[in-house]
KEMI-717760 format. One record per residue (C-alpha): residue number from 1; chain; x, y, z. Coordinates in nm, 2 decimals. Layout:
(rec NUM A (X Y Z))
...
END
This chain:
(rec 1 A (0.00 0.00 0.00))
(rec 2 A (0.12 0.35 -0.08))
(rec 3 A (-0.01 0.68 0.05))
(rec 4 A (-0.04 1.04 -0.08))
(rec 5 A (-0.05 1.29 0.20))
(rec 6 A (-0.09 1.66 0.27))
(rec 7 A (0.08 1.82 0.57))
(rec 8 A (0.01 2.17 0.70))
(rec 9 A (0.28 2.36 0.88))
(rec 10 A (0.16 2.49 1.22))
(rec 11 A (0.43 2.74 1.21))
(rec 12 A (0.35 2.92 0.88))
(rec 13 A (0.04 2.74 0.74))
(rec 14 A (0.22 2.61 0.44))
(rec 15 A (0.11 2.29 0.27))
(rec 16 A (0.34 2.01 0.18))
(rec 17 A (0.23 1.72 -0.05))
(rec 18 A (0.42 1.39 -0.06))
(rec 19 A (0.39 1.01 -0.11))
(rec 20 A (0.53 0.72 0.08))
(rec 21 A (0.50 0.35 0.15))
(rec 22 A (0.53 0.40 0.53))
(rec 23 A (0.32 0.69 0.64))
(rec 24 A (0.39 0.67 1.01))
(rec 25 A (0.77 0.68 0.95))
(rec 26 A (0.76 0.96 0.70))
(rec 27 A (0.53 1.18 0.92))
(rec 28 A (0.78 1.13 1.20))
(rec 29 A (1.07 1.23 0.97))
(rec 30 A (0.88 1.55 0.87))
(rec 31 A (0.79 1.62 1.23))
(rec 32 A (1.14 1.57 1.36))
(rec 33 A (1.29 1.81 1.10))
(rec 34 A (1.47 1.53 0.91))
(rec 35 A (1.34 1.62 0.57))
(rec 36 A (1.53 1.90 0.40))
(rec 37 A (1.24 2.05 0.21))
(rec 38 A (1.02 2.09 0.52))
(rec 39 A (1.28 2.12 0.80))
(rec 40 A (1.21 2.49 0.85))
(rec 41 A (0.83 2.44 0.86))
(rec 42 A (0.79 2.21 1.16))
(rec 43 A (0.57 2.11 1.34))
(rec 44 A (0.30 1.96 1.11))
(rec 45 A (-0.05 1.84 1.11))
(rec 46 A (-0.16 1.56 0.88))
(rec 47 A (-0.45 1.70 0.69))
(rec 48 A (-0.51 1.44 0.41))
(rec 49 A (-0.44 1.08 0.33))
(rec 50 A (-0.53 0.87 0.02))
(rec 51 A (-0.42 0.51 -0.03))
(rec 52 A (-0.30 0.35 -0.36))
(rec 53 A (-0.22 -0.01 -0.46))
(rec 54 A (0.10 0.09 -0.64))
(rec 55 A (0.36 0.36 -0.62))
(rec 56 A (0.30 0.45 -0.98))
(rec 57 A (-0.06 0.54 -0.89))
(rec 58 A (0.05 0.74 -0.58))
(rec 59 A (0.31 0.93 -0.78))
(rec 60 A (0.06 1.02 -1.05))
(rec 61 A (-0.19 1.15 -0.79))
(rec 62 A (0.09 1.34 -0.61))
(rec 63 A (0.17 1.51 -0.94))
(rec 64 A (-0.20 1.60 -0.99))
(rec 65 A (-0.22 1.75 -0.64))
(rec 66 A (0.10 1.95 -0.69))
(rec 67 A (-0.04 2.09 -1.01))
(rec 68 A (-0.33 2.26 -0.82))
(rec 69 A (-0.19 2.60 -0.81))
(rec 70 A (-0.46 2.76 -0.59))
(rec 71 A (-0.44 2.71 -0.21))
(rec 72 A (-0.82 2.70 -0.21))
(rec 73 A (-0.83 2.39 -0.43))
(rec 74 A (-0.62 2.20 -0.17))
(rec 75 A (-0.82 2.33 0.12))
(rec 76 A (-1.15 2.22 -0.06))
(rec 77 A (-1.00 1.87 -0.10))
(rec 78 A (-0.89 1.87 0.27))
(rec 79 A (-1.23 1.99 0.39))
(rec 80 A (-1.40 1.71 0.18))
(rec 81 A (-1.16 1.45 0.33))
(rec 82 A (-1.23 1.57 0.68))
(rec 83 A (-1.60 1.56 0.63))
(rec 84 A (-1.59 1.21 0.50))
(rec 85 A (-1.35 1.09 0.77))
(rec 86 A (-1.57 1.22 1.05))
(rec 87 A (-1.89 1.09 0.88))
(rec 88 A (-1.76 0.72 0.87))
END
């Protein structure tokens, strides 16, 4: 199983989009400042997760999310995810 995730920095409200096979480990790496691209933005809140059967599918979806130029598009996706997560 592979995951695409969105993190939100609690320091400056920036979003970070990534994909991984081990979500728990990767979130810990981000939170502990061990990821170069997000080191200055710690701490983080995990805002969105989507599962995929293959890394190829996850990478394609990650690219799609990163192509969303407007912050509002990501926030709408996160809000939909939050609503569906709390409903079920």
